[in-house]
C-alpha positions in Angstrom: -7.8 28.5 36.1 -3.8 28.7 36.0 -3.3 26.3 39.1 -6.2 24.0 37.9 -4.4 23.4 35.0 -1.1 22.5 36.4 -3.1 20.2 38.8 -4.1 18.2 35.9 -0.8 18.2 34.1 0.7 16.8 37.4 -2.1 14.3 37.6 -1.3 13.2 33.8 2.4 12.8 34.8 1.6 10.6 37.8 -0.7 8.5 35.8 1.9 8.3 32.9 4.6 6.9 35.6 2.2 4.6 37.4 1.7 3.0 34.1 5.2 2.8 33.3 5.8 1.2 36.5 3.2 -1.5 36.1 4.5 -2.5 32.8 7.9 -3.3 34.1 9.6 -0.3 33.4 8.5 0.7 29.7 5.5 0.8 27.9 4.5 0.9 24.1 1.4 2.8 24.3 1.1 5.9 22.8 -2.2 7.2 24.4 -4.2 6.8 21.0 -6.6 3.9 21.0 -6.2 1.1 18.6 -9.4 0.7 16.2 -11.7 -1.5 17.5 -13.1 -2.7 14.0 -16.6 -0.6 13.8 -17.3 1.5 10.9 -17.1 5.1 11.7 -20.4 6.2 11.3 -19.7 10.3 11.3 -17.8 9.4 8.1 -20.1 10.3 5.2 -23.0 10.6 7.8 -25.4 11.3 5.1 -24.4 8.5 2.9 -26.4 5.5 2.3 -24.3 3.4 4.5 -22.5 5.5 7.2 -18.8 4.7 7.2 -18.4 4.0 3.4 -17.8 6.2 0.6 -17.7 5.0 -3.3 -17.5 6.8 -6.7 -17.9 6.2 -10.0 -17.0 7.8 -13.4 -14.0 10.1 -12.2 -12.8 9.8 -16.0 -16.5 10.5 -17.3 -17.8 6.8 -18.4 -19.7 4.7 -15.6 -18.3 1.6 -16.0 -14.7 1.1 -13.7 -13.4 3.0 -10.9 -10.9 1.6 -8.4 -9.0 3.0 -5.9 -5.4 1.6 -5.7 -3.6 3.2 -2.9 -4.8 6.4 -0.2 -2.6 8.7 2.0 -3.2 11.3 4.2 -2.4 15.3 3.5 -0.9 16.8 6.3 -4.5 18.9 7.5 -5.8 15.1 7.5 -7.7 15.3 4.2 -7.9 12.1 2.4 -6.4 11.4 -0.9 -6.8 8.2 -3.2 -5.5 7.3 -6.5 -6.3 4.6 -8.8 -7.9 4.5 -12.3 -11.0 5.3 -14.3 -12.8 4.3 -17.2 -12.9 7.4 -19.7 -15.0 4.9 -22.5 -12.1 4.0 -24.5 -9.1 3.1 -21.7 -8.5 4.1 -18.3 -7.1 7.0 -17.1 -5.0 8.0 -14.0 -7.5 9.1 -11.1 -6.8 10.9 -7.7 -10.0 11.7 -5.2 -9.6 14.0 -2.3 -11.9 14.0 0.5 -12.5 15.9 3.7 -12.0 14.1 7.1 -16.0 13.7 7.4 -16.0 11.5 4.0 -17.6 14.3 2.1 -15.8 14.9 -1.3 -13.3 17.7 -1.5 -14.6 20.8 -3.8 -11.4 22.8 -3.3 -9.7 19.8 -5.2 -10.1 20.6 -9.0 -13.6 22.1 -8.1 -15.1 18.4 -8.1 -13.2 16.7 -5.6 -11.3 14.8 -8.2 -9.2 14.7 -11.3 -8.1 12.3 -14.1 -5.2 12.4 -16.5 -4.6 10.4 -19.8 -1.7 10.1 -22.6 1.5 10.9 -19.7 3.3 8.4 -22.1 2.4 9.9 -25.2 0.1 6.9 -25.9 -3.1 8.1 -28.4 -5.6 5.6 -26.5 -3.6 3.7 -24.1 -4.3 3.0 -20.6 -2.7 5.1 -17.6 -3.2 4.1 -13.9 -2.1 5.2 -10.7 -0.8 2.2 -8.3 0.2 4.3 -5.3 0.3 8.1 -4.0 2.2 10.2 -1.2 2.5 13.7 -0.3 6.1 15.5 -0.2 7.2 17.8 2.2 5.4 20.2 0.6 2.2 19.0 0.5 2.1 17.9 -3.2 0.6 15.1 -4.4 2.8 12.5 -6.2 1.3 9.2 -7.7 3.2 6.6 -9.7 1.4 4.1 -12.1 2.2 3.4 -15.8 0.9 4.9 -19.1 0.7 3.3 -22.4 3.0 5.2 -24.9 1.0 3.3 -27.9 3.6 0.4 -28.1 3.8 -0.8 -24.6 3.8 0.6 -21.1 6.0 3.5 -19.7 6.5 4.1 -15.8 4.9 7.1 -15.1 4.9 9.6 -12.2 2.5 12.6 -11.7 2.9 15.4 -9.4 -0.3 17.8 -8.6 -0.4 20.7 -6.4 -2.8 20.8 -3.6 -5.7 22.8 -5.9 -5.8 19.8 -8.3 -3.7 21.3 -10.8 -0.5 19.6 -12.5 2.7 21.1 -10.9 4.4 22.3 -13.9 7.8 22.8 -11.9 7.9 18.9 -12.0 9.3 18.0 -15.6 7.7 21.4 -16.9 4.4 19.4 -17.4 3.9 17.7 -14.2 4.5 14.1 -15.1 7.3 12.1 -16.4 7.5 8.6 -17.8 10.3 6.3 -18.2 10.8 3.4 -20.3 13.1 0.5 -20.9 15.0 0.3 -17.5 15.7 -3.5 -17.8 17.1 -3.1 -21.3 14.1 -4.9 -22.9 12.4 -2.4 -25.1 9.4 -3.3 -23.8 7.1 -2.6 -20.6 8.0 -0.5 -17.6 5.3 -0.4 -14.3 5.7 1.6 -11.2 3.7 0.0 -8.3 5.1 1.9 -5.4 6.0 5.4 -4.0 7.7 7.2 -1.4 10.0 10.3 -1.0 12.9 10.2 1.4 14.1 12.6 3.8 15.4 15.3 1.1 12.1 15.1 -0.5 13.4 12.7 -3.7 11.0 10.5 -5.4 11.8 6.9 -4.9 9.6 4.2 -7.0 9.8 0.6 -7.4 8.0 -1.6 -10.0 9.6 -3.9 -12.7 10.7 -3.6 -16.2 10.7 -6.1 -19.2 14.0 -7.3 -19.9 13.5 -8.6 -23.3 12.5 -12.0 -21.9 10.9 -11.4 -18.3 10.8 -8.7 -15.8 13.5 -7.4 -13.5 12.5 -5.5 -10.0 13.5 -1.6 -10.6 13.9 1.3 -8.5 13.6 4.5 -10.0 14.9 7.7 -8.0 14.0 11.1 -9.4 14.7 14.8 -8.1 12.0 16.9 -7.0 12.0 18.9 -10.6 11.1 15.7 -12.7 14.6 14.7 -13.5 16.2 11.4 -13.1 18.6 11.3 -9.9 22.2 10.4 -11.4 23.8 10.0 -8.1 21.4 7.1 -7.5 23.6 4.1 -9.3 24.9 6.8 -11.9 22.1 6.0 -13.9 18.6 7.2 -11.6 17.6 3.9 -11.3 18.5 0.1 -10.5 17.6 -3.2 -12.2 17.9 -6.9 -10.1 17.0 -9.8 -11.4 16.9 -13.4 -10.2 16.7 -12.6 -6.2 15.6 -16.5 -5.9 18.0 -17.9 -8.1 15.7 -18.6 -11.3 17.4 -18.1 -14.3 14.7 -17.1 -16.7 12.4 -16.0 -13.9 10.4 -12.9 -13.1 11.0 -10.5 -10.5 8.9 -7.3 -9.3 9.2 -4.7 -6.3 5.5 -4.1 -5.4 6.3 -2.0 -2.4 8.8 0.5 -1.0 9.6 2.7 2.2 12.5 4.1 3.6 14.0 2.8 6.8 15.2 5.3 9.4 18.5 5.2 8.5 17.5 6.4 4.8 18.1 2.9 3.2 15.5 1.6 0.8 13.4 -1.0 1.4 11.8 -2.8 -1.1 9.1 -6.1 -1.2 7.9 -8.1 -4.0 8.6 -11.3 -5.7 11.2 -13.7 -7.6 10.3 -16.7 -9.2 12.3 -19.6 -9.8 10.5 -23.0 -9.9 7.9 -21.2 -8.3 7.4 -17.5 -6.8 9.0 -16.4 -3.5 8.3 -13.2 -1.3 11.6 -11.4 -1.5 12.9 -8.3 -0.1 15.7 -6.3 -1.4 17.7 -3.3 1.1 19.7 -0.5 -0.8 21.9 2.1 0.4 21.4 5.6 -0.5 23.7 5.3 -3.4 21.9 2.5 -5.0 24.2 -0.3 -4.1 22.7 -3.4 -2.4 23.2 -3.1 1.3 25.3 -6.1 2.3 24.3 -5.8 5.8 21.1 -6.9 5.5 21.4 -10.9 5.2 25.0 -10.3 3.9 23.7 -10.1 0.3 21.0 -7.3 0.9 18.7 -9.4 -0.6 16.4 -12.2 1.5 13.8 -14.5 -0.3 11.2 -16.7 1.6 9.0 -19.6 0.3 6.5 -21.6 1.6 5.2 -19.7 4.4 1.9 -21.4 4.4 3.0 -24.8 4.0 2.5 -25.4 0.3 5.5 -27.0 -1.0 4.9 -26.3 -5.2 3.0 -22.6 -5.0 4.1 -19.4 -4.5 4.7 -16.6 -2.0 4.2 -13.1 -3.0 5.3 -9.5 -0.8 2.7 -6.8 -1.2 3.3 -4.1 1.0 6.5 -3.3 3.6 6.8 -1.0 6.3 9.0 -0.8 9.1 7.8 -0.7 12.7 9.4 1.8 15.5 12.0 -0.6 16.6 13.2 -0.8 12.7 12.1 -4.3 12.0 10.6 -5.0 8.7 6.7 -6.0 8.2 5.9 -7.6 5.2 2.3 -8.9 4.1 1.2 -10.4 1.3 0.2 -14.3 0.4 1.5 -17.5 0.2 0.0 -21.0 -1.5 -1.2 -23.6 1.1 -1.4 -26.6 -1.6 -5.0 -26.0 -1.8 -5.4 -21.8 -1.9 -3.6 -18.5 -0.4 -3.1 -17.8 2.8 -3.0 -13.9 3.7 0.6 -14.0 5.6 2.4 -11.2 8.0 6.4 -11.6 7.6 8.5 -9.7 10.1 12.4 -9.5 9.9 15.2 -8.0 12.0 17.0 -5.3 10.5 20.1 -8.0 9.8 17.4 -9.6 7.5 17.0 -12.7 9.8 13.6 -13.8 10.7 12.3 -12.2 14.2 11.4 -15.2 16.3 9.6 -13.0 18.8 7.0 -12.9 16.2 4.7 -15.9 16.5 7.9 -17.9 17.5 8.9 -18.0 14.0 8.5 -14.8 12.3 5.5 -15.6 10.3 2.0 -15.5 10.8 -0.7 -17.2 8.0 -4.5 -16.8 7.9 -7.1 -18.8 6.1 -10.8 -18.3 5.7 -11.4 -15.0 6.8 -15.1 -15.4 5.7 -15.4 -18.8 7.5 -16.4 -20.7 4.7 -13.7 -23.5 4.4 -10.8 -23.3 3.0 -10.9 -20.2 0.7 -8.3 -17.9 -1.0 -7.1 -15.0 1.4 -4.6 -12.2 0.1 -3.0 -9.4 2.2 -2.5 -6.4 0.0 -1.3 -3.5 2.6 0.2 -3.5 6.0 1.2 -0.7 8.4 1.5 -0.4 12.2 -0.7 1.8 14.5 0.9 4.1 17.4 0.7 1.1 19.5 2.8 -1.1 17.4 -0.3 -3.2 16.6 -0.3 -4.6 12.7 -2.9 -3.9 10.3 -3.5 -5.7 7.3 -6.2 -4.9 4.6 -7.0 -7.4 1.5 -9.7 -9.8 0.4 -11.0 -13.0 0.9 -12.6 -15.2 -1.5 -16.2 -16.2 -0.7 -16.3 -19.5 -2.7 -18.8 -18.5 -5.5 -17.7 -17.6 -9.0 -14.8 -14.8 -8.7 -16.3 -12.9 -5.8 -14.0 -11.7 -2.8 -15.0 -9.7 0.5 -12.9 -6.8 1.9 -11.1 -8.0 5.1 -8.8 -6.3 7.9 -6.7 -8.0 10.1 -4.9 -6.9 13.2 -2.6 -8.4 15.1 -0.5 -7.8 18.5 3.2 -7.3 18.4 4.0 -10.8 19.6 2.2 -12.5 16.1 -1.4 -13.1 18.1 -4.2 -11.5 16.3 -6.0 -8.7 18.6 -8.7 -9.5 20.0 -9.8 -6.4 21.1 -10.3 -5.4 17.4 -13.9 -6.9 16.3 -13.6 -9.8 19.4 -11.6 -12.0 17.0 -8.8 -9.6 15.4 -10.8 -9.9 11.8 -13.4 -7.8 10.1 -14.8 -8.2 7.1 -17.8 -6.4 5.3 -20.0 -7.9 2.4 -21.7 -5.6 0.0 -20.3 -2.2 1.1 -23.0 -0.5 -1.8 -25.9 -2.7 0.2 -25.4 -5.5 -2.6 -24.5 -8.7 -0.7 -23.4 -10.7 -4.1 -20.9 -8.0 -4.8 -17.2 -8.4 -5.5 -14.8 -6.2 -3.3 -11.5 -5.6 -2.5 -9.0 -3.7 -0.4 -6.0 -2.7 -1.9 -4.4 -0.3 0.6 -4.7 1.1 4.0 -3.5 3.9 6.2 -4.3 5.1 9.6 -5.1 8.6 11.0 -3.8 10.6 14.1 -7.0 9.4 16.1 -6.1 5.5 15.3 -8.9 5.3 12.6 -8.3 2.9 9.7 -9.2 4.3 6.4 -8.6 1.7 3.5 -9.4 1.9 0.0 -10.1 -0.8 -3.1 -13.2 -1.5 -5.4 -16.8 -2.5 -5.0 -18.6 -4.2 -7.9 -22.3 -4.6 -7.5 -22.6 -6.5 -10.8 -20.1 -9.1 -9.2 -18.7 -9.3 -13.2 -16.0 -7.2 -13.5 -17.8 -4.2 -15.4 -19.4 -1.7 -12.9 -16.8 -1.1 -10.2 -17.0 1.9 -8.2 -13.8 3.3 -6.2 -14.6 2.3 -2.1 -13.3 4.0 0.9 -13.9 2.6 4.2 -13.2 4.0 7.7 -13.1 2.0 11.1 -13.0 3.5 14.4 
């Protein structure tokens, strides 16, 4: 048996060497297959539509549940954060699923948890917009909570069994108001943790006239980290040069050098996609485009519309990849931008550093939006979002997969694009993906919402897995 094992290892090494030689001395392949774009029928196999999970009434009222963000625990369990209607307002909600798509009842005994009034409001909305897990496996959610007057940015941290982690700010959650000084609303849209397990959130805060982009950084105990810009947060306005415009951070990641990268938008005459890069001390990184900021407009060719960055990641080469959407003069196109580490567009990506895609449903020129981006183990770029089907306000879920050179990956559902109508079996439903992740097997897992009524009144949290 030992001799046979050594022989297999030797054969494997020879195959790898042959592969490297055939590729001119290098290979980006990881040995993990990229997704092919078909639903994984082993996921929720006993469900009405294998490969798909939906859930309603996490907060107790059968009305609207939505998954805003998805991540994976270290054991592969799937964690979704979003919000759920409680009969009066929305509660922040977390669902956890086993790898086979069944609800994980070891999490709060029912597999989900809801929380209201993080900011002390008596009848206001709470929502989770982004979720991650920290180095200890604890679940960290960022979003907002109404304080009865306006909204505060909110962070919740949960233990792995679904109880609030009272080592975080003594109650398991924290809220912050007035980052931009306007005595108005603050929102957290995206959360990650850095190499020191500090919690980094981006979003926006009203300055009294408009909104500024904000980054908050918290210590692991739930206090603001005053080593970050002396206050624990930074605000930035007018990235695009608008004197009285809105700036928003929609997504945050930490690059391999520990720098904080945020994408979103900034409005001058119209909205430009924006990227900010900060040093670990909270100062803008002037090695990035000499100012620490990049803006881009008219990715889809529209001259008077808007460009919006919705999600950011970095690839294995440190390049910054953003998805979102851009107005083409008639409607929106899904866009992927790729930047070099110095802030210049990467012209090895579709020759201009940008790709735009319209009409995923093939119905003519209709609205397409990218909402989440990641890269798989082979460097392929995977985007989740939605496309308008041309009737009423109905959208359908979409996943796009691109090769590293910016061409659509035709091994993914033959054309690089997957759409799905009616995840609950109702063809006229209104559906959309908000976020995606990829597991160690190369499977794409995406979350969002599905509304069988197509009227915005009875949506369910949606989770789909592709192989």
